Structure formats: structure tokens, C-alpha cells
N, C-alpha and C positions, 0 to 999 in steps of 0.2 A: 529866089536860088529855091528849089526843093530839097527841103533839111534831109527826106528819108531816101528819094534817088541817090545823092551823093551818098550818104553813107553806105548804100547796096554795092556805089561804084569804087567805093573804095576795100584794100584789102592790107593785108601786110606786104607791102612788095619787098621779093627777094632780089632783084636785078635791078640795077641804077643803069638811064643813060648818060651821057657829060652835058647834059643841057644844067647851066645852072636857074635854080629857084631866087627869084628876083627878091632884093633887098628889101621892095613894099611887100610883096605877099609873106615873107619872112615875119617881118614887124607886126605884118597882123595878129602869124598866130601869137608872137611874145605878147602883144598885147590883149588877145585871148586867154594867154596861162595868165597876166596880172590880174587879169580880172573874173579867173575859176574860183570857185567854194573853196575856204579854207576854215579847217574846222578852230574858232573863235576867232576868225579873220586871220592869225599871226601870218600867216603863208612863210610857213615853216623850213624855206627851201630855197635855192635861191639855180639858176637856169645859166649857164654856161653855153653861148652858139660857137661852135666850130667849122669853118669852112675854109682852114688852109690843108690842101693834102697830105702834106706831110705830119702836121698834129694829128690830123686823122687817123693815118696810116699809126704812128706811135699808139695812140687808143685804140687800134685795132689788132695791136698787137695779142696773142694768145688767146681768138675769138674764134669761132668758125664760122660768125658771121661778116661778110664782106662788104656788108652795106654798110658797116660802120668805117670804110674807109672811100667807097664809092660812091656813097650819096654826097648832096649838096653843100648840105647844111647838115650838122647834127647837135643836136642838144642833151646836154648834158643834165638831170636833173641829180640836183646834190640835194640831201636833207640835210638840217641840222644834227649835229650829234652831243646838242647841249639845249636848254632853251632858261639861258640865262634872266634872272632878274632885272635888270639893264636892258636887258632885249623887249620884257615887256614894259619896262618901265617908257621909253625911249619911245614903241609905240602903239603906248596909249597916252602919250603928250602929240603923238603927232595926228591921232586920232581926234581928242580936241579940238587942235585947230584944224584941222577939215571942214571938220566940219559944224565951227565956232561956236565951240562951249565953251565956258570956263576952265579955266587951268584946277585940274583934281577933282571935272566933275564925274570923271569916270571911275575914282578911288575905288570904288566897292566892286568893279568888276575885275578890276585892277592887283587887287587883293585876294579876289578868288581866284585868281591866275597863278598870283605868286603860291596861295597853299595846297591848289593841285600839283602841281610840279616842284614844288619841295617837299614832295608824298612819294615821290616816283624818282624809281634811282635813274642812273645813266642812259641805260639800253632798252628802258621802256619810254625813254624821253625821244629817244632815234627811231626808235619804232613807229614812236606815233609821228614824227616830222618825218617819214618813209611815207607811210602812208597820204598823207597830204599831199606828196610829189606823185600820187599816182592818179591821184585826181586830177592835177593840173594835167597831169600826161592825158588823162582822159579828153579832155577840153582842148588841150591841143591835137588829139587826132579827129575830131569833131570841126575845127578851125579850119585843119588842111583838107577835109573832105570839102569843105564850104566852097575853098580858093579852088580847087581841081588840083592839092599837090599830093604828091604820093609821101605815104609815109608808115615807118614800122618800128612800133615797136621793141625795143631787145633790152631784154635782161642777159642772155649769155655774154658777158663783157668780163674781164680780168680788175674787178673793182681798185685791188694795188695798183694797177697800172696809172689806170683812169685818176683817180685822185693823185697817185705823184706827179704823173705830167702837167696836170693842172694846180697843183698847188693848197691838192683841199683841207688835207689834216688841218694844215697851216691857218684856214680860214675858219675853223671851227664845221665843217659841213664832210661829208662821204656820201659818195657817188650811188644812185638808189636807182635808177634807171633810164635809157636814152631814148633817145625819138632820131632815130636818121629822117630829114628831108630831100624829096627832089622827084625828079618823073621818070619812070617805070621805064625800062627795056623790057615793051614787048617780043622780040625775037629772040631776047636771050631768059625771060621770069618766066619760069614753066607753068608758073600759078594765073597769069596774068589773060588768060583767055579761059582758066574754067572758072564754073558755075561755085556760085558763093554759098557758100553749106551753112544755115542754120535750124533749130529746133522750130517746129513750129509753131506759132503766135500760142496758143491757149497750151500748148503743154512747157512752153516758160513760164507764160504771165498765169498767177492765179489773181481772180478779183474775189476782194471780200468787201463784202454790203453790210 
């Protein structure tokens, strides 16, 4: 597959058809998200996959983005509201096990994480976690383009509604950004046939030698 050509093909889809994305393709996008870059490798967010039309309709209440309810699958990126010492300890233990290391081999790294997160407040932790979710969003967009699945990243939603419907607060999470997946309705989407507009590459990019 040609990555650049697929990125030229993708755009923020405005209108979706009723064609469903196969679970196989959705699972590939989710695996790409799980493999995405993440600060300190901590994966400080979770992804909720919604394909129930009634729940999608609830999630899209009070939003001008009709894609929330009309898409095939909706991915909700929910960032941690805190970074607990227990989570860090458990993640480091999992890392040691998966890498075949002795227990405690990563104690220096673990202690450094404890020190960093104990020095910042809850708002800073939540903001840091949200930025990691956006990195994963970018990975998901690229993966969807590679699979020729249309996608729309969305910030225009009522976070309190999404948090309540999915019970995120009780899970120590907060909705950060959402991603609609599906297939474009070329007849209803006014953007489907328009030329993709980007700055000239030499205006966007500065090479420093």
C-alpha cells in the first residue's frame, strides 16, 4: 500500500453511508492504536468502541456533528484523570515480565516516574494524559487511511454526556477526543469531491542541516 497516496485520499468525512466497517478492519485500527507511541510507554488512556446506534445517538446529543450517530463505529478516546502509583507499579511489573527481566529491574525508571507524577497536580496529569490520547488518534487516522476506511476526528461534543453515558468518571477517565469510522456517502458529503488543500511542503517544512 502507498502511505502517501492513502493520506491524500483521506479527509474528515462529513456524511457517512449505512455500510458497516468489518470487525476485522476495526480490530486492525485498534491494534494500531495499542501499538501507538506513548510517553514513557504508559498508555494513559483507554478506547471505547461504540457501534450501537441508540448509544451513538445518546453520545451525539447536544453536538452539531451528525457523524457521531451516523458512522459505523465510534471510537471514544478517554484519558486518565490521574496517574496513580499503583498503575505505574503494575505497568512496570508487566513490562519486566514481558521483557523477561528480573522483578525490580526497572526500579530506577519506576522511581523516576513516581517522582515526576508526585510533583505535578491533578490538572497537569489529566492534560498530559490527554496529549497521549491525541498521539493515538493520529495513529488511528493513518491506520484507517491505509485500510481505506473513512474517519472523522471530532472535538465538538458534550464531554459530560459522553462521560455519563459510558460511566467514565467512575473508571477514572474523561473523554478527550472521538473518532468516527465508516464509509463516505459521496452524494451527501459536500467535501467528498473537493480537492485536498495543504500548504506547499517547503512552506510547512524547514530542514535544518
